[in-house]
C-alpha angles and dihedrals in degrees: 000000000000123000090252092054090049091052093048091049092050091048091051091051090050090052092051092049092046091049091050091049089049092051090047091050090049101042099026100042114013096040090045090052091048091051090047091049090049090048091053091045092052099040091046093069122085090229110041100193094179142023122243109287092359116164126196122234089265090054095250128133113253111264126211112301123253112219118222106168137015130185116199123192112189138144093359095309132106117207125186118203124193129182114231112184107313096336134078120227135190107234097176142073081010138351109259141134113269126236104261095208095049094047093044089055092048093049091045091056091049091051101040113014117107134199112256097211145336104257098182124011095191108018122191124223087262090053092051090052090048091055094043092248100116085079104017118226089220139001127205120193112188129189123198144153134219108240123225125225090286093050092252133113106108091122096050113095091208090061098047120105134185136185136182122205123194117199126207136185128311123263101232091199096070105001094250123133136220123247143173125204127217114302093339116125097211124103113222135194118230134186116274092236090056089054092050091051093049101041099073133151125215090261091051091053098042123098107252098189093102090150096046117121121168103244092211091060097050115106099168137014125193119189133187132181136146091268104032143032127179145145125219126195132192109256098176139338093294101012135090135193133197112243095178147069084005131000115246145114116291125220098256093196091055092046092049092048091048093051092046091053091048098051093046092065103097130199115268094191140000127230129204105255109240137134089257094052092046090054094045093048092048097233091130087069100033126193088213129022122187131177124195126198111201129205090251089060092251116139122213122191123191122188118193128195138181119210140164114255107184108306093339133082114226136184127220134190131202114199117196123184138128091304129059116309115258122213115191145157111246139179116288090239090067092070093063100029092100097028097112130143117243087245091058090052097044119105106255097189107137098203133026117204144118110254092209091060096055111107101154133039126188118197112194109194091195129221093087095298114142116259124254113232125195126183134194115240135179112257125233114298089011093278107146127318134282134200124230133188107239100174145078080005137341128270142128113278129216104265094197091050093055091046088055092047093052092048091050093049094047092051096040112129130192118236090212139006120219137169118003117232097342118204092224116045092167092078086064091051094254117133141129090286096052124114110270146167120214123192120200137176129239092280094051095256112148112244099178141345131204119198122187126209140179128316118279110249114244093013110089113210094017122114134185116252142181118214140158096308098058093230127121106264133192115212136177106254090213088069087067096059091110093058110103116221095172130056089234088066091057109031116108096205124006110230120205114285097030116123108209092214099040126078092224104107117177117238120236 
């Protein structure tokens, strides 16, 4: 063999050895480290849904688990949660809707929380007692499945998963808590927030919104109390009307605020529904009684009472619907949240019109003085719109002033509503010679008219008015400060010969 052949042979052997060392380094070291890292990643989670490198029967990598049932034992109570559709329900010790926020936190911890450290790898009985795990403070048993590409798999045994968590005492040094998992011997430390989310009683996990009704689903509301009685009906998507004791538009903002306040009063305790508890809580003779008719046709009735319990006054609510009745203690404010007079609920808007449609405004000062008429006109080159005084003379009008007037009139509210469609308006000081404001569109069609009468006796600053509804209204005269009754209040630039206080405006 020549020297060249010897050198090539040696080089080939070196390459083979180097390749073998490289493969060993990759498969024997790097891959081992990856597997170890994966093992730590998996075992570090509270709910280890898969083993390192596990493949499902279809060859896929296990996806995030979908939880279907959870059993929580804490503080002497056992609560069973089951997911039905998109909602969680308590199925034991009673059948009730679960608190979405509490269950979401619990599930989030099962999915994402990790152990902070392994405190004891092989604890003794004495160690378990030291960490409060000889008799766990709480136990969580969670059931889940690993969904396939279609999101299914709950019925396949190979995709089902289960874990049991046993919680111990709190470490007062850093707020962490001790925990064991399934059949593992080790004692772990977990974050204090994770413990709080897992250690839940039945009350903690139960939905406390016993007064909650989705406003958008309500079609009718009937309320009764000692002081008030009314019926509201849905008029449009965001509008309500009074159907009783008198027909009329309701103030939708007031109704929405009232319903929001009512549904935000949560239960502070639950009672076992029984004839004895209904009598003791006073719901058989309620202070307030409300019935809701929903778009689905479901009817919900809620009776609220207020009774003396020892030295305290407490409020109770009985909710009856298609499900099981719920009897609960609620905040005292819930009893009066819907207790409004029909007058409080009635729409007190004085005028009803669309500001964008107004093209002509007539201000009648009253007392025989000629009216002031302003009209909207296109500006030069068609850029925007201007207002001009067209009677009793002609002049440019203050655009900003008229914009302010229209806003004030559109938001004007009555302080009180009196007689509907009276036969004699004169007794309220309203006649053909009264002060008035008439709004019309581009074609001259009247959109709204406000007529002002005499002062209301015994109510300084209040005047009678007639607006869009045809009822006798009382309004605060200070709300009319923007209304111009003289040309000087409207004119943009006073040409020679115009008397700011006189209606005689020169034409130009």
